[in-house]
Wavefront OBJ file of the C-alpha trace (Angstrom):
o trace
v 21.265 -14.997 -52.020
v 19.185 -15.331 -48.837
v 19.382 -12.900 -45.923
v 19.423 -14.506 -42.470
v 17.867 -12.938 -39.388
v 20.212 -11.350 -36.923
v 20.160 -13.354 -33.709
v 20.136 -11.676 -30.328
v 17.948 -8.728 -31.287
v 14.548 -8.362 -29.653
v 11.724 -6.116 -30.789
v 11.699 -2.733 -29.091
v 8.287 -3.214 -27.484
v 9.318 -6.498 -25.844
v 12.622 -5.192 -24.529
v 12.447 -4.338 -20.853
v 14.127 -1.162 -19.828
v 16.158 -0.884 -16.603
v 13.855 1.910 -15.441
v 10.773 -0.251 -15.899
v 12.435 -3.162 -14.092
v 13.604 -1.045 -11.172
v 10.151 0.546 -10.932
v 8.479 -2.831 -10.666
v 11.102 -3.961 -8.142
v 10.378 -0.905 -6.041
v 6.633 -1.389 -6.231
v 7.078 -5.043 -5.225
v 9.289 -4.000 -2.287
v 6.859 -1.263 -1.255
v 3.862 -3.588 -1.297
v 5.772 -6.146 0.789
v 6.670 -3.436 3.281
v 3.040 -2.294 3.477
v 1.989 -5.897 4.177
v 4.611 -6.094 6.908
v 3.339 -2.863 8.473
v -0.204 -4.246 8.379
v 0.970 -7.428 10.103
v 2.756 -5.399 12.777
v -0.362 -3.343 13.453
v -2.580 -6.459 13.620
v -0.128 -8.166 15.988
v -0.067 -5.111 18.266
v -3.864 -4.900 18.242
v -4.129 -8.595 19.085
v -1.706 -8.254 21.975
v -3.547 -5.205 23.332
v -6.810 -7.149 23.221
v -5.175 -10.001 25.093
v -3.894 -7.534 27.673
v -7.374 -5.994 28.062
v -8.972 -9.368 28.838
v -6.168 -10.432 31.113
v -4.519 -13.102 28.962
v -1.238 -11.260 28.401
v 1.473 -12.080 30.922
v 4.142 -9.611 29.848
v 3.293 -5.922 29.511
v 6.758 -5.261 28.061
v 6.088 -7.485 25.037
v 2.799 -5.653 24.424
v 4.552 -2.297 24.560
v 7.324 -3.537 22.247
v 4.702 -4.706 19.718
v 2.951 -1.327 19.869
v 6.238 0.518 19.439
v 7.252 -1.715 16.525
v 3.906 -1.115 14.812
v 4.108 2.640 15.350
v 7.704 2.859 14.109
v 7.022 0.805 10.984
v 3.918 2.882 10.232
v 5.847 6.126 10.693
v 8.554 4.861 8.337
v 5.957 3.920 5.719
v 4.404 7.381 5.970
v 7.803 9.016 5.520
v 8.543 6.911 2.409
v 5.143 7.854 1.005
v 5.797 11.532 1.728
v 9.133 11.354 -0.058
v 7.511 9.677 -3.066
v 4.864 12.379 -3.238
v 7.483 15.121 -2.950
v 9.654 13.575 -5.658
v 6.735 13.144 -8.042
v 5.697 16.766 -7.434
v 9.286 17.857 -8.136
v 9.290 15.870 -11.378
v 6.056 17.568 -12.419
v 7.582 20.990 -11.803
v 10.639 20.248 -13.931
v 10.704 21.786 -17.370
v 11.818 19.747 -20.324
l 1 2 3 4 5 6 7 8 9 10 11 12 13 14 15 16 17 18 19 20 21 22 23 24 25 26 27 28 29 30 31 32 33 34 35 36 37 38 39 40 41 42 43 44 45 46 47 48 49 50 51 52 53 54 55 56 57 58 59 60 61 62 63 64 65 66 67 68 69 70 71 72 73 74 75 76 77 78 79 80 81 82 83 84 85 86 87 88 89 90 91 92 93 94 95
């Protein structure tokens, strides 16, 4: 009598856990958001440079770009602060 392998089972080390998947999704999202913040800052700097040399026609667009860059940066800092606080809270928890 021959024993057949059970189909559908994967080894434990190759199985991906929901926590691991959500962690990598969050890190992907966070890196995309950081890239977006960097683009906003570079765009604002470029528009300020154009304004300084007299190439910018619309001061309002320059101010909007600066405000957008500042707001996105502030949001990124707040998310980072919350991550640091939550990791510190996890470290303080007793098992």
